[in-house]
Backbone as a printed PyTorch tensor [residue, N CA C, xyz], in Angstrom:
tensor([[[ 0.7840, -1.1990,  0.0000],
         [ 0.0000,  0.0000,  0.0000],
         [ 0.8340,  1.2750,  0.0000]],

        [[ 2.1120,  1.2430, -0.3880],
         [ 2.8740,  2.4880, -0.3980],
         [ 2.2880,  3.5300, -1.3260]],

        [[ 1.6820,  3.0960, -2.4220],
         [ 1.1110,  4.0620, -3.3590],
         [-0.0160,  4.8470, -2.6960]],

        [[-0.7410,  4.2470, -1.7600],
         [-1.7980,  4.9700, -1.0570],
         [-1.2030,  6.0400, -0.1470]],

        [[-0.0640,  5.7370,  0.4720],
         [ 0.5870,  6.7320,  1.3160],
         [ 1.0150,  7.9290,  0.4860]],

        [[ 1.6370,  7.6780, -0.6590],
         [ 2.1140,  8.7640, -1.5140],
         [ 0.9320,  9.5380, -2.0930]],

        [[-0.0870,  8.8090, -2.5430],
         [-1.2720,  9.4700, -3.0860],
         [-1.9220, 10.3430, -2.0230]],

        [[-2.0530,  9.8130, -0.8250],
         [-2.6350, 10.5810,  0.2700],
         [-1.8080, 11.7980,  0.6230]],

        [[-0.4800, 11.6260,  0.6010],
         [ 0.4010, 12.7530,  0.8900],
         [ 0.2220, 13.8470, -0.1480]],

        [[ 0.2210, 13.4830, -1.4220],
         [ 0.0520, 14.4720, -2.4780],
         [-1.3050, 15.1560, -2.3920]],

        [[-2.3390, 14.3660, -2.1120],
         [-3.6770, 14.9530, -1.9880],
         [-3.7230, 15.9270, -0.8230]],

        [[-3.0440, 15.5800,  0.3010],
         [-3.0770, 16.4740,  1.4550],
         [-2.3260, 17.7600,  1.1720]],

        [[-1.2550, 17.6840,  0.3990],
         [-0.5020, 18.8900,  0.0590],
         [-1.3180, 19.7730, -0.8770]],

        [[-1.9120, 19.1580, -1.8840],
         [-2.6400, 19.9310, -2.8810],
         [-3.9790, 20.4540, -2.3750]],

        [[-4.6090, 19.7230, -1.4640],
         [-5.9300, 20.1380, -1.0090],
         [-5.9090, 20.7950,  0.3630]],

        [[-4.7380, 20.8900,  0.9790],
         [-4.5640, 21.4730,  2.3150],
         [-5.3020, 20.6900,  3.3970]],

        [[-5.5880, 19.4090,  3.1300],
         [-6.1930, 18.5660,  4.1560],
         [-5.0890, 17.9300,  4.9830]],

        [[-5.3950, 17.5970,  6.2010],
         [-4.4140, 16.9970,  7.0800],
         [-4.1490, 15.5500,  6.6640]],

        [[-2.9350, 15.0740,  6.9420],
         [-2.5930, 13.7010,  6.5990],
         [-2.5580, 12.8360,  7.8520]],

        [[-3.3590, 13.1900,  8.8420],
         [-3.3830, 12.4670, 10.1000],
         [-3.7840, 11.0130,  9.9800]],

        [[-4.4110, 10.6510,  8.8750],
         [-4.8180,  9.2670,  8.7050],
         [-3.6150,  8.3310,  8.6630]],

        [[-2.4260,  8.8560,  8.4030],
         [-1.2310,  8.0140,  8.4270],
         [-0.9360,  7.5110,  9.8350]],

        [[-1.4950,  8.1550, 10.8360],
         [-1.2320,  7.8030, 12.2270],
         [-2.4090,  7.0720, 12.8640]],

        [[-3.1670,  6.3600, 12.0780],
         [-4.3150,  5.6360, 12.6190],
         [-3.8540,  4.6310, 13.6680]],

        [[-4.7290,  4.3280, 14.5940],
         [-4.3760,  3.3720, 15.6410],
         [-4.1440,  1.9770, 15.0800]],

        [[-4.6440,  1.7070, 13.8780],
         [-4.4470,  0.4020, 13.2670],
         [-3.1880,  0.3560, 12.3960]],

        [[-2.3830,  1.4060, 12.4170],
         [-1.1790,  1.4710, 11.5960],
         [-0.2320,  0.3510, 11.9880]],

        [[ 0.2410, -0.3480, 10.9740],
         [ 1.1540, -1.4560, 11.2400],
         [ 2.6040, -0.9590, 11.3050]],

        [[ 3.4910, -1.8400, 11.7520],
         [ 4.8950, -1.4740, 11.9310],
         [ 5.5510, -1.0860, 10.6100]],

        [[ 5.1790, -1.7480,  9.5330],
         [ 5.7770, -1.4510,  8.2310],
         [ 5.4250, -0.0250,  7.7890]],

        [[ 4.1970,  0.3650,  7.9540],
         [ 3.7780,  1.7150,  7.5750],
         [ 4.4630,  2.7570,  8.4640]],

        [[ 4.5780,  2.4780,  9.7550],
         [ 5.2560,  3.3980, 10.6580],
         [ 6.7290,  3.5430, 10.2790]],

        [[ 7.3460,  2.4600,  9.8570],
         [ 8.7450,  2.5220,  9.4340],
         [ 8.8930,  3.3980,  8.1860]],

        [[ 7.9850,  3.2680,  7.2270],
         [ 8.0260,  4.1250,  6.0310],
         [ 7.8600,  5.5830,  6.4190]],

        [[ 6.9680,  5.8460,  7.3610],
         [ 6.7520,  7.2170,  7.8150],
         [ 8.0020,  7.7540,  8.5090]],

        [[ 8.6430,  6.9370,  9.3320],
         [ 9.8680,  7.3500, 10.0200],
         [10.9540,  7.7120,  9.0170]],

        [[11.1150,  6.8820,  7.9710],
         [12.1240,  7.1430,  6.9440],
         [11.8220,  8.4530,  6.2150]],

        [[10.5640,  8.6790,  5.8750],
         [10.1870,  9.9210,  5.1930],
         [10.4760, 11.1350,  6.0730]],

        [[10.2390, 11.0130,  7.3650],
         [10.4960, 12.1260,  8.2690],
         [11.9990, 12.3740,  8.4050]],

        [[12.7920, 11.3080,  8.4670],
         [14.2460, 11.4610,  8.5470],
         [14.8080, 12.0990,  7.2850]],

        [[14.1910, 11.8260,  6.1540],
         [14.6410, 12.3920,  4.8800],
         [14.1130, 13.8110,  4.6770]],

        [[13.4270, 14.3290,  5.6560],
         [12.8730, 15.6880,  5.6270],
         [11.8720, 15.8740,  4.4960]],

        [[11.1270, 14.8160,  4.1710],
         [10.0630, 14.9270,  3.1780],
         [ 8.9400, 15.7920,  3.7340]],

        [[ 8.6960, 15.6660,  5.0400],
         [ 7.6830, 16.4690,  5.7040],
         [ 8.3820, 17.6610,  6.3490]],

        [[ 8.0520, 18.8370,  5.9230],
         [ 8.6290, 20.0500,  6.4790],
         [ 7.5170, 20.8710,  7.1160]],

        [[ 7.6720, 21.2220,  8.3950],
         [ 6.6390, 22.0460,  9.0130],
         [ 6.6450, 23.4470,  8.4100]],

        [[ 5.4690, 24.0080,  8.2650],
         [ 5.3430, 25.3790,  7.7800],
         [ 5.0740, 26.2450,  9.0060]],

        [[ 5.9870, 27.1700,  9.2710],
         [ 5.8860, 28.0120, 10.4550],
         [ 5.5110, 29.4280, 10.0340]],

        [[ 4.3920, 29.8870, 10.5430],
         [ 3.9310, 31.2480, 10.2620],
         [ 4.7140, 32.2560, 11.0820]],

        [[ 4.8160, 32.0020, 12.3860],
         [ 5.4740, 32.9650, 13.2660],
         [ 5.8670, 32.2920, 14.5730]],

        [[ 6.8250, 32.9250, 15.2720],
         [ 7.2850, 32.4520, 16.5820],
         [ 7.1670, 33.5980, 17.5770]],

        [[ 6.7300, 33.2590, 18.7920],
         [ 6.5730, 34.2570, 19.8480],
         [ 7.2680, 33.7550, 21.1070]],

        [[ 7.9040, 34.6530, 21.8540],
         [ 8.4480, 34.2440, 23.1490],
         [ 7.3020, 33.9880, 24.1290]],

        [[ 7.5960, 33.2570, 25.1780],
         [ 6.5580, 32.8830, 26.1450],
         [ 5.8360, 34.1000, 26.7170]],

        [[ 6.5530, 35.1810, 26.9670],
         [ 5.8910, 36.3580, 27.5540],
         [ 4.9680, 37.0710, 26.5700]],

        [[ 4.9880, 36.6680, 25.2890],
         [ 4.0710, 37.2270, 24.2830],
         [ 3.0160, 36.2040, 23.8580]],

        [[ 2.7560, 35.2370, 24.7180],
         [ 1.7800, 34.1930, 24.3950],
         [ 0.4100, 34.7440, 24.0110]],

        [[-0.1100, 35.7910, 24.6810],
         [-1.4080, 36.3240, 24.2530],
         [-1.3940, 36.7940, 22.7870]],

        [[-0.2890, 37.4020, 22.3630],
         [-0.1890, 37.8420, 20.9660],
         [-0.1560, 36.6320, 20.0270]],

        [[ 0.4720, 35.5580, 20.4630],
         [ 0.5200, 34.3340, 19.6510],
         [-0.8900, 33.7670, 19.4750]],

        [[-1.6710, 33.7690, 20.5460],
         [-3.0390, 33.2590, 20.4370],
         [-3.8880, 34.1590, 19.5430]],

        [[-3.6640, 35.4540, 19.6070],
         [-4.3820, 36.3620, 18.7090],
         [-4.0110, 36.0840, 17.2520]],

        [[-2.7210, 35.8490, 17.0000],
         [-2.2890, 35.5390, 15.6320],
         [-2.9380, 34.2410, 15.1610]],

        [[-3.0600, 33.2800, 16.0410],
         [-3.6810, 31.9990, 15.6890],
         [-5.1100, 32.1960, 15.2030]],

        [[-5.7990, 33.1720, 15.7660],
         [-7.1970, 33.4160, 15.4140],
         [-7.3700, 34.2630, 14.1570]],

        [[-6.2880, 34.9060, 13.7030],
         [-6.3810, 35.7980, 12.5540],
         [-6.4600, 35.0310, 11.2370]],

        [[-7.0330, 35.6780, 10.2450],
         [-7.0580, 35.1250,  8.8930],
         [-5.7130, 35.3580,  8.2190]],

        [[-5.4460, 34.5670,  7.1910],
         [-4.2400, 34.7570,  6.4010],
         [-3.0050, 34.0840,  6.9600]],

        [[-3.1760, 33.3300,  8.0200],
         [-2.0530, 32.6310,  8.6270],
         [-1.5840, 31.5210,  7.6830]],

        [[-0.2830, 31.4210,  7.4900],
         [ 0.2870, 30.3880,  6.6250],
         [ 1.2130, 29.5120,  7.4560]],

        [[ 0.6860, 28.5220,  8.1070],
         [ 1.5070, 27.6200,  8.9080],
         [ 1.1760, 27.7070, 10.3830]],

        [[ 2.0600, 27.1360, 11.1620],
         [ 1.8670, 27.0450, 12.6070],
         [ 2.3850, 28.2850, 13.3140]],

        [[ 1.7280, 28.6250, 14.4030],
         [ 2.1700, 29.7000, 15.2780],
         [ 2.8240, 29.0270, 16.4790]],

        [[ 4.0920, 29.3600, 16.7220],
         [ 4.8550, 28.7080, 17.7850],
         [ 5.0720, 29.6380, 18.9600]],

        [[ 5.0500, 29.0550, 20.1550],
         [ 5.4240, 29.7730, 21.3670],
         [ 6.7140, 29.1360, 21.8600]],

        [[ 7.7720, 29.9460, 21.9460],
         [ 9.0760, 29.4640, 22.3910],
         [ 9.1550, 29.5400, 23.9030]],

        [[ 9.4290, 28.4080, 24.5380],
         [ 9.5540, 28.3530, 25.9810],
         [10.9930, 28.5990, 26.4260]],

        [[11.9220, 28.4550, 25.4870],
         [13.3340, 28.6150, 25.8110],
         [14.0850, 29.0340, 24.5640]],

        [[15.2010, 29.7220, 24.7570],
         [16.0450, 30.0780, 23.6270],
         [17.0240, 28.9660, 23.2760]],

        [[17.0990, 27.9540, 24.1330],
         [18.0100, 26.8380, 23.8900],
         [17.4160, 25.8570, 22.8990]],

        [[18.1510, 25.5040, 21.8150],
         [17.6440, 24.4990, 20.8860],
         [17.6240, 23.1300, 21.5500]],

        [[16.7820, 22.2670, 21.0570],
         [16.6920, 20.9220, 21.6420],
         [17.9080, 20.1180, 21.3830]]])
């Protein structure tokens, strides 16, 4: 069923629908391994709209509610990278 994963991925990119179905509770080990490899290869790239420090969390929530947002709104809890 790899073609279904790729087809679903392309459909989610083109239609802006979420691809959460890849994480179904019935997902088998083989499918999870394919997903892990794709993530390691950076096939999935998060789209980040904006980042806010923790003390600006209210502004981050306001941005989340605004129209025209392109990606995720992040709240940084620390300046240290993981």
